[in-house]
Each structure stands twice: as C-alpha cells, then as structure tokens.
C-alpha positions in Angstrom: -47.6 -24.5 -62.4 -48.9 -24.2 -59.4 -46.3 -27.3 -58.5 -43.6 -25.2 -59.8 -44.7 -22.5 -57.6 -44.9 -24.4 -54.5 -41.2 -25.5 -55.0 -40.1 -21.6 -55.9 -42.0 -20.7 -52.5 -40.4 -23.5 -50.6 -37.1 -22.8 -51.7 -37.3 -18.8 -51.1 -38.5 -19.7 -47.8 -35.4 -21.8 -47.1 -33.1 -19.3 -48.8 -34.9 -16.5 -46.0 -34.4 -19.0 -43.3 -30.7 -19.6 -44.2 -30.0 -15.8 -44.4 -31.7 -15.2 -41.1 -29.7 -17.7 -39.6 -26.5 -16.6 -40.9 -27.8 -12.6 -39.3 -28.3 -14.1 -36.1 -25.1 -15.7 -35.9 -23.1 -12.5 -37.0 -25.4 -10.3 -34.6 -23.9 -12.9 -31.5 -20.6 -12.6 -32.6 -21.2 -8.9 -32.8 -22.8 -8.5 -29.2 -19.8 -11.2 -27.8 -17.3 -9.0 -29.2 -18.5 -5.8 -28.0 -19.1 -7.5 -24.6 -15.2 -7.9 -24.2 -14.3 -4.8 -25.7 -16.4 -2.6 -23.2 -15.2 -4.9 -20.2 -11.3 -4.2 -21.7 -12.6 -0.4 -20.9 -13.2 -1.1 -17.1 -9.8 -2.5 -16.8 -8.3 0.6 -18.9 -10.2 2.8 -16.6 -8.4 1.3 -13.4 -5.0 1.2 -15.3 -5.3 4.9 -15.7 -5.9 5.3 -12.4 -3.0 2.9 -11.0 -0.7 4.6 -13.5 -2.0 8.5 -12.2 -0.9 6.8 -8.8 2.3 5.8 -9.3 4.2 9.0 -9.9 2.9 10.3 -7.1 3.8 7.4 -4.6 7.5 7.4 -6.5 7.6 11.7 -5.8 6.4 10.8 -1.8 8.7 7.8 -2.0 11.8 10.2 -3.5 12.0 12.5 -0.4 13.2 10.1 2.2 14.9 7.6 -0.3 17.7 9.7 -1.9 19.9 6.2 -2.1 17.2 4.1 -4.4 17.3 6.5 -7.3 17.7 3.2 -9.3 14.3 1.8 -8.2 12.5 4.8 -8.3 13.4 5.3 -12.0 12.4 1.9 -12.9 8.9 1.8 -11.6 8.3 5.1 -13.2 9.7 3.7 -16.6 7.8 0.4 -16.6 4.8 2.6 -15.4 5.4 4.6 -18.7 5.7 1.4 -20.8 2.7 0.0 -19.2 0.5 3.4 -19.9 1.5 2.8 -23.4 1.0 -0.5 -24.1 -2.3 0.1 -22.2 -3.2 2.8 -24.6 -2.5 0.6 -28.0 -4.7 -2.2 -26.4 -7.6 0.0 -25.6 -7.6 1.5 -29.5 -8.5 -2.4 -30.5 -8.9 -4.6 -27.2 -9.5 -7.5 -30.2 -5.8 -7.1 -30.7 -4.1 -10.6 -29.3 -0.5 -8.6 -30.0 -1.7 -5.4 -28.3 -3.0 -7.5 -25.1 -0.1 -9.5 -25.1 2.1 -6.6 -24.8 -0.1 -4.9 -22.1 0.4 -8.1 -20.3 3.8 -8.5 -20.5 4.1 -5.1 -19.4 1.8 -4.9 -16.5 3.8 -8.2 -15.3 7.4 -5.9 -15.5 5.3 -3.1 -13.7 3.9 -5.2 -10.7 7.6 -6.6 -9.9 9.0 -3.1 -10.0 6.4 -1.9 -7.5 6.9 -5.2 -5.3 10.6 -4.1 -5.3 9.6 -0.4 -4.1 7.6 -1.6 -1.7 10.5 -4.3 -0.4 12.6 -1.5 -0.5 10.1 0.7 1.4 9.9 -1.3 4.5 13.7 -0.7 5.2 12.8 3.3 5.6 10.7 3.5 9.1 9.8 7.2 8.2 8.5 6.4 4.5 6.1 4.2 6.1 4.5 6.1 8.7 4.7 8.6 6.1 0.5 9.6 5.9 0.7 10.1 2.9 2.0 7.3 1.7 0.1 5.5 3.6 -2.8 6.9 1.7 -1.0 6.5 -1.7 -0.3 2.6 -1.0 -3.6 2.1 0.3 -4.9 3.5 -2.7 -2.8 1.6 -5.3 -3.6 -1.3 -3.4 -7.4 -0.9 -3.9 -6.9 0.3 -7.6 -4.7 -2.7 -7.5 -7.9 -5.2 -6.5 -10.2 -3.5 -8.7 -8.0 -4.2 -11.9 -7.8 -7.6 -10.7 -11.6 -7.4 -10.7 -12.5 -5.8 -14.2 -9.5 -8.3 -15.5 -12.2 -11.3 -14.5 -14.8 -9.8 -16.2 -12.9 -8.8 -19.4 -12.2 -12.7 -19.1 -15.3 -13.8 -18.8 -16.7 -11.9 -21.7 -13.2 -12.6 -23.7 -14.1 -17.0 -23.7 -18.0 -16.4 -24.1 -16.9 -14.9 -27.3 -14.1 -17.0 -28.6 -16.6 -19.9 -27.5 -19.0 -18.4 -29.6 -17.0 -17.7 -32.3 -15.2 -21.5 -32.7 -18.7 -23.9 -32.0 -20.3 -25.2 -34.8 -22.3 -23.6 -36.7 -20.5 -20.5 -36.1 -17.1 -20.9 -36.4 -18.1 -21.6 -40.4 -18.9 -17.7 -40.7 -16.8 -16.0 -37.6 -13.6 -16.1 -39.8 -15.4 -15.3 -43.3 -16.7 -12.1 -41.4 -13.2 -11.5 -40.1 -14.4 -12.4 -36.2 -10.7 -13.2 -35.1 -9.7 -14.8 -31.5 -9.7 -12.5 -28.5 -6.6 -12.7 -26.1 -7.0 -12.9 -22.3 -5.6 -11.0 -19.9 -3.5 -13.4 -17.6 -0.7 -12.2 -15.4 1.3 -15.4 -16.2 3.7 -15.5 -13.0 2.2 -16.9 -10.1 3.5 -14.8 -7.7 2.1 -11.6 -9.7 -1.5 -12.7 -9.3 -2.0 -11.2 -6.3 -1.8 -7.4 -5.3 1.2 -6.2 -3.9 1.3 -6.6 -0.1 1.3 -3.3 1.6 2.1 -3.6 5.6 2.7 -0.8 8.1 3.7 -3.4 11.1 
C-alpha cells in the first residue's frame, strides 16, 4: 500500500511539474505577444502624427504649386490608404496580412512624398516658405521616430517568433493559437531612408 502511494505521489508530482512547465511556456508566449503589440502601438502613434502632418503639407504646397495638382492628389490618396491600413493593423498587430498591407501602403506613401519633395525643389518660393520648412522638418523628425519605433517592433516580433518556433514552445504554440507575427519591413532600399529635405 505504501509503495502504491509513493508511485501515485511521484506520478502526481510529474503531472503537476509538466503542467507548471506548460503554463510557463504559455505565459512567456503571452508576454512576448503583448510586447510586440505594445511596440506596434508606438509605431501607430507616430504614423498618426505623420498622417496628420501630410494634409497641412499638401495644403501649404497647393498655394504655390497650382500646376502640380496630380502630385498633390496622389500624396493625399496614398496618405488615406496608409491611414486605413494602419487602423486595420492597429486593431490586430498579430494579423500578418494587415501588417503586409500596411507595409505596402507605407511604401507607396513614402514614394509619393519623395516625388512631392522633388517637385518642391522646382519652386523656390515654396522652399523658402517658413510654414513649409517647419512642416517638412516635422515630417522628417516623425519619419525618424517611425523608423525607431519600427525597429523596436521588429525586434519584439523576432523575439516572439523565435520563442514560438523553438523547442519545446513550438509544441504548444500552435495548440494555443500563437500564430507567427509579421515584421514591418520597408521593402525597397531607396525607401529605407526618411525623405531627404534640403533647402540649399
């Protein structure tokens, strides 16, 4: 009888130990997932600031660039698309499709802003406008903040994805619906830099 109790006690300890281990893996994955979602929230704050600056920039430019309406309209359309994509991604940063859509929209917006800045160079009065200079400086500063926030997000995603893919966490990650997170990467090398602003 004593031997049976000892065996049951050992089995119970092994089962409890296994449960504690699984709970630890689960809690670690939850912690890492929450960390990358928080990191995305920091990107979202900077992107919203960027989206708020763009209409002011376009309106300032519109007064000087009557013949460049197409470029200005492209910037606003790209801004609206990126803003919508950002809202969808912010609702669930773990949704890989939403992050990919945001990445594409951000790439398009960055390209449109680059074209706008190139056109601004042809208008000396616009380049000299104090309001335009201030808006472009704020936008460049915001672009840098987005880049830093994106790096922090990507670092958090990498930690999370590594934890969910390594043994033994990978045995439980799919069972507990911990899906892979998507990196927020700027695809084109020329778009990895913030738009250059020059008033010389």
